[in-house]
C-alpha positions as CSV (number, residue, x, y, z in Angstrom):
1,M,-61.4,42.3,-14.8
2,A,-60.5,45.7,-16.1
3,N,-63.2,47.8,-17.6
4,G,-61.3,49.8,-20.3
5,P,-60.8,50.1,-24.0
6,L,-59.7,46.5,-24.4
7,D,-62.5,45.0,-22.4
8,G,-64.5,42.6,-24.5
9,K,-62.1,42.6,-27.5
10,R,-61.6,39.3,-29.3
11,V,-57.9,38.8,-29.9
12,V,-55.9,35.9,-31.5
13,V,-52.4,35.8,-30.0
14,A,-49.6,33.9,-31.8
15,L,-47.0,32.9,-29.3
16,G,-43.5,32.7,-30.9
17,G,-41.3,29.7,-30.7
18,N,-38.7,31.6,-28.6
19,A,-41.2,31.3,-25.7
20,L,-41.0,27.5,-25.7
21,G,-37.2,26.8,-25.6
22,T,-35.6,23.6,-26.9
23,T,-35.9,21.1,-24.1
24,P,-38.9,20.0,-22.0
25,Q,-37.4,21.4,-18.8
26,E,-36.6,24.8,-20.4
27,Q,-40.1,24.8,-21.9
28,L,-41.8,24.4,-18.6
29,K,-39.9,27.4,-17.1
30,L,-40.5,29.6,-20.2
31,L,-44.2,28.8,-20.4
32,D,-44.7,29.9,-16.8
33,G,-43.3,33.3,-17.8
34,A,-45.3,33.4,-21.0
35,A,-48.5,32.5,-19.0
36,A,-47.9,35.4,-16.6
37,H,-47.8,37.9,-19.5
38,L,-50.8,36.4,-21.3
39,T,-52.7,36.6,-18.0
40,R,-52.2,40.4,-18.1
41,M,-54.1,40.4,-21.4
42,V,-56.9,38.3,-19.9
43,K,-57.1,40.7,-16.9
44,E,-57.8,43.5,-19.3
45,G,-61.1,41.7,-20.2
46,I,-59.8,40.5,-23.6
47,N,-61.3,37.3,-25.0
48,V,-58.1,35.5,-26.0
49,V,-57.3,32.6,-28.4
50,I,-53.7,31.5,-28.1
51,T,-51.7,29.8,-30.9
52,H,-48.1,28.6,-30.5
53,G,-45.2,27.3,-32.5
54,N,-43.7,23.8,-32.3
55,G,-40.6,23.9,-34.4
56,P,-38.0,22.3,-32.1
57,Q,-40.6,20.1,-30.4
58,V,-42.0,18.4,-33.5
59,G,-38.4,17.9,-34.7
60,I,-37.4,16.2,-31.5
61,I,-40.3,13.9,-31.6
62,D,-39.8,13.1,-35.3
63,E,-36.1,12.4,-34.8
64,A,-36.7,10.2,-31.8
65,F,-39.1,7.9,-33.6
66,A,-36.8,7.9,-36.7
67,A,-33.8,6.9,-34.6
68,A,-35.7,4.2,-32.7
69,S,-37.2,2.8,-35.9
70,K,-33.7,2.2,-37.3
71,D,-32.8,-0.3,-34.5
72,P,-34.6,-3.7,-35.2
73,A,-34.2,-4.6,-31.5
74,N,-36.6,-1.7,-30.6
75,Q,-39.5,-2.8,-32.8
76,V,-40.6,0.9,-32.9
77,P,-42.6,1.7,-36.1
78,F,-41.7,4.8,-38.1
79,M,-44.1,7.6,-37.0
80,P,-45.8,9.8,-39.7
81,L,-45.0,13.5,-39.3
82,A,-48.7,14.3,-39.0
83,D,-48.8,12.2,-35.8
84,C,-45.6,13.8,-34.5
85,N,-47.3,17.1,-35.1
86,A,-50.4,16.0,-33.1
87,M,-48.2,14.8,-30.2
88,S,-46.4,18.1,-30.0
89,Q,-49.8,20.0,-30.0
90,G,-51.0,17.8,-27.2
91,Y,-48.1,18.1,-24.8
92,I,-47.3,21.8,-25.5
93,G,-51.0,22.6,-25.2
94,A,-51.3,20.7,-21.9
95,Q,-48.3,22.5,-20.4
96,L,-49.5,25.9,-21.5
97,T,-53.0,25.2,-20.3
98,C,-51.7,24.2,-16.8
99,A,-49.4,27.3,-16.7
100,L,-52.3,29.5,-17.5
101,M,-54.6,27.9,-14.9
102,N,-51.9,28.4,-12.3
103,Q,-51.5,32.1,-13.2
104,F,-55.2,32.7,-13.3
105,R,-55.4,31.2,-9.8
106,A,-52.5,33.3,-8.6
107,Q,-53.8,36.5,-10.1
108,D,-57.5,35.9,-9.2
109,V,-58.7,35.6,-12.8
110,M,-62.1,33.7,-13.1
111,R,-61.6,32.1,-16.5
112,N,-61.4,28.6,-17.7
113,V,-58.8,27.4,-20.2
114,A,-59.3,24.7,-22.9
115,D,-56.8,23.2,-25.3
116,V,-58.1,22.3,-28.8
117,P,-55.9,20.0,-30.9
118,T,-56.6,21.5,-34.3
119,H,-56.7,20.2,-37.9
120,V,-56.1,22.7,-40.7
121,V,-57.3,22.0,-44.3
122,V,-54.8,22.4,-47.1
123,D,-55.1,21.9,-50.8
124,A,-53.9,18.5,-52.0
125,D,-52.8,20.2,-55.3
126,D,-50.8,22.9,-53.5
127,P,-47.4,23.2,-55.4
128,A,-45.7,22.8,-52.0
129,F,-46.4,19.1,-52.1
130,K,-44.2,18.9,-55.3
131,D,-41.5,21.4,-54.3
132,L,-40.6,20.1,-50.9
133,E,-38.7,23.0,-49.3
134,K,-39.2,22.9,-45.5
135,P,-36.2,21.1,-43.8
136,I,-36.8,19.4,-40.5
137,G,-35.0,17.2,-38.2
138,A,-31.3,16.4,-37.7
139,F,-28.5,16.8,-40.2
140,M,-27.2,13.6,-41.8
141,S,-24.4,12.6,-44.0
142,E,-25.3,11.9,-47.6
143,Q,-25.0,8.2,-47.0
144,E,-27.2,8.3,-43.9
145,A,-29.8,10.5,-45.6
146,K,-30.1,8.2,-48.6
147,A,-30.4,5.1,-46.3
148,F,-33.1,7.0,-44.3
149,A,-35.0,7.9,-47.5
150,K,-34.9,4.3,-48.7
151,A,-36.1,2.9,-45.4
152,T,-38.9,5.4,-44.8
153,G,-39.9,6.7,-48.2
154,C,-39.2,10.3,-47.0
155,Q,-37.5,12.9,-49.2
156,V,-34.1,14.3,-48.3
157,R,-32.0,17.2,-49.6
158,E,-28.7,18.8,-49.0
159,D,-29.2,21.9,-46.8
160,A,-27.0,24.9,-47.6
161,G,-23.7,23.0,-47.3
162,R,-24.4,22.0,-43.7
163,G,-25.5,18.4,-44.4
164,W,-28.5,16.5,-45.5
165,R,-32.0,16.7,-43.9
166,R,-35.5,15.5,-44.4
167,V,-37.6,17.9,-46.4
168,V,-41.4,18.2,-46.2
169,A,-44.1,20.3,-47.8
170,S,-45.3,23.6,-46.3
171,P,-48.6,24.3,-48.0
172,M,-50.8,27.3,-47.5
173,P,-53.6,26.9,-44.9
174,Q,-57.1,27.1,-46.3
175,D,-59.5,26.4,-43.4
176,I,-59.7,25.3,-39.8
177,V,-61.8,22.2,-39.0
178,E,-62.4,23.0,-35.3
179,L,-63.3,26.6,-36.0
180,D,-66.8,26.4,-34.5
181,T,-65.6,24.7,-31.4
182,I,-63.0,27.4,-30.8
183,R,-65.5,30.1,-31.4
184,N,-68.0,28.6,-29.0
185,L,-65.4,28.3,-26.3
186,V,-64.5,32.0,-26.7
187,D,-68.1,33.0,-26.8
188,D,-68.6,31.2,-23.4
189,G,-65.7,33.3,-21.9
190,C,-63.1,30.5,-22.1
191,V,-59.5,31.1,-23.0
192,A,-58.7,28.7,-25.9
193,V,-55.4,27.3,-26.9
194,A,-55.6,26.1,-30.5
195,A,-53.8,25.6,-33.9
196,G,-50.5,24.6,-32.1
197,G,-47.6,24.4,-34.6
198,G,-49.9,25.4,-37.4
199,G,-52.2,22.5,-36.7
200,V,-52.3,19.0,-38.2
201,P,-52.6,19.4,-42.0
202,V,-55.4,17.5,-43.6
203,V,-56.8,17.2,-47.2
204,M,-60.4,16.4,-48.1
205,E,-60.7,13.2,-50.2
206,D,-64.1,11.6,-51.1
207,G,-65.8,13.6,-48.4
208,A,-63.4,12.6,-45.6
209,Y,-60.3,14.2,-44.1
210,R,-56.9,12.6,-44.5
211,A,-53.9,13.8,-42.6
212,V,-50.8,14.6,-44.7
213,D,-47.1,15.0,-43.8
214,A,-46.4,18.7,-43.9
215,I,-45.6,21.7,-41.7
216,I,-47.9,24.7,-41.9
217,D,-46.7,28.1,-40.8
218,K,-48.5,28.9,-37.5
219,D,-48.6,32.7,-38.1
220,L,-50.5,32.2,-41.4
221,V,-52.9,29.8,-39.6
222,S,-53.3,32.4,-36.9
223,A,-54.3,35.0,-39.5
224,I,-57.0,32.7,-40.9
225,L,-58.3,31.9,-37.4
226,A,-58.4,35.6,-36.5
227,W,-60.2,36.5,-39.8
228,K,-62.8,33.7,-39.6
229,M,-63.5,34.5,-35.9
230,H,-63.9,38.2,-36.8
231,A,-61.3,39.0,-34.2
232,D,-60.6,42.7,-33.4
233,A,-56.9,42.0,-33.5
234,L,-54.2,39.6,-34.4
235,V,-51.1,39.8,-32.1
236,I,-47.9,38.1,-33.1
237,L,-45.5,37.8,-30.3
238,T,-41.8,37.5,-31.1
239,A,-38.3,38.2,-29.8
240,V,-38.3,41.9,-30.7
241,D,-40.4,44.9,-29.7
242,Q,-40.9,46.3,-33.2
243,V,-40.5,45.4,-36.8
244,C,-37.5,47.0,-38.4
245,V,-36.2,47.7,-41.9
246,D,-32.5,47.4,-42.6
247,F,-32.3,45.1,-39.7
248,N,-28.8,44.8,-38.1
249,K,-27.5,47.6,-40.3
250,P,-26.4,51.1,-39.3
251,T,-29.5,52.4,-41.0
252,Q,-31.8,50.1,-39.0
253,K,-35.2,51.8,-38.4
254,A,-38.0,50.6,-36.2
255,L,-41.6,50.9,-37.6
256,A,-44.4,51.9,-35.3
257,H,-47.1,51.7,-38.0
258,L,-47.5,50.0,-41.4
259,T,-50.3,50.0,-43.9
260,A,-50.8,46.7,-45.8
261,A,-49.5,48.4,-48.9
262,E,-46.4,49.6,-47.2
263,A,-45.8,46.2,-45.7
264,R,-46.1,44.6,-49.1
265,M,-43.6,47.1,-50.5
266,Y,-41.0,46.2,-47.8
267,M,-41.7,42.5,-48.4
268,A,-41.0,43.0,-52.2
269,Q,-37.7,44.7,-51.3
270,G,-36.6,41.7,-49.2
271,Q,-36.5,43.7,-46.0
272,F,-37.9,40.8,-43.9
273,A,-36.0,37.4,-43.5
274,P,-37.8,34.3,-44.7
275,G,-38.5,31.9,-41.8
276,S,-38.3,34.8,-39.4
277,M,-40.1,38.2,-39.7
278,L,-41.4,37.7,-43.3
279,P,-44.2,35.1,-42.4
280,K,-45.2,37.3,-39.5
281,V,-45.7,40.4,-41.6
282,E,-47.3,38.4,-44.3
283,A,-49.8,36.9,-41.8
284,C,-50.7,40.4,-40.5
285,V,-51.2,41.7,-44.0
286,R,-53.4,38.8,-44.9
287,F,-55.5,39.4,-41.8
288,V,-56.1,43.1,-42.2
289,E,-56.8,42.8,-45.9
290,A,-59.4,40.0,-45.3
291,H,-60.9,41.8,-42.3
292,P,-60.3,45.6,-42.8
293,G,-62.0,46.3,-39.4
294,G,-59.3,44.5,-37.6
295,V,-55.7,45.5,-36.7
296,A,-52.5,43.5,-36.3
297,V,-49.7,44.0,-33.9
298,I,-46.2,42.5,-33.9
299,T,-44.3,43.0,-30.7
300,S,-42.5,41.1,-27.9
301,L,-44.2,39.0,-25.3
302,G,-43.7,41.4,-22.5
303,H,-45.3,44.3,-24.4
304,A,-48.5,42.5,-25.6
305,V,-50.9,44.7,-23.7
306,E,-49.0,47.8,-24.6
307,G,-49.1,46.7,-28.2
308,L,-52.9,46.5,-28.2
309,R,-53.1,49.9,-26.6
310,G,-50.9,51.4,-29.4
311,E,-48.0,52.1,-27.0
312,M,-45.5,49.6,-28.3
313,G,-44.8,47.3,-31.2
314,T,-45.6,47.7,-34.9
315,L,-49.3,48.3,-35.7
316,I,-50.4,47.0,-39.2
317,T,-53.7,48.2,-40.7
318,A,-55.5,47.8,-44.0
319,A,-55.0,51.5,-44.9
């Protein structure tokens, strides 16, 4: 292991969906590449927790069960979205864990890897459960969508003139059920994979957890995980090297450093696209405001180590 300024740092790394592809075959190939870059971080002596997206994957699983359940000959039951989410966590986590173990062996890294399927607590009274705004799954005609809604009890909505889709809640994450397990693994020197796809959302009712159909933003969950683990840094890996303002305009400008106040100003100006850069910046701001001693970095997968060294990416700090 390296013995440098990053040695012993505790870092939560949020792996962007672009690192997973859209098919199982593409995912295996891309995860091998992602694991090689992540292993560079581990070789620096960093104690790493890795989170990941699951957008295309959970949609594929949900659509497959929905399609199969429509055919009486199949006798396949309709699968709740919470269970589809858990399935995606399981198989993505298994593939990423295997890819990391292979890279550790190839690069002579003496670390273990553990995948922790994770539940994330949300508020049952979150307004998101009334204002369903997160579209998932395939596009349908209006007739197909209404038939689907009648058969399953799901909500559907027309999506920007492109067709009808199922819509689900996207509530704010509140807490992480398996937090102590993840923390103990990291304290023991294990690389943990956790909170995949934002985790399985659960609410507390009469002293017991109950899974609910919703999709939680994985970057916001990563921020809570980093805060509650007192991480030194939150690193959000995406398709670009740095955050930009005036993106794709002649006046585009890359940002090497942002304070939380500056980031909030740019968010209020609408500089960051919803569903793309906005939740990433928001997650970083939430982390550094909750844990002022920590820093957040947004950069590309290939520059993760350089980002932590302050050589690349966008650094976000409390002040």
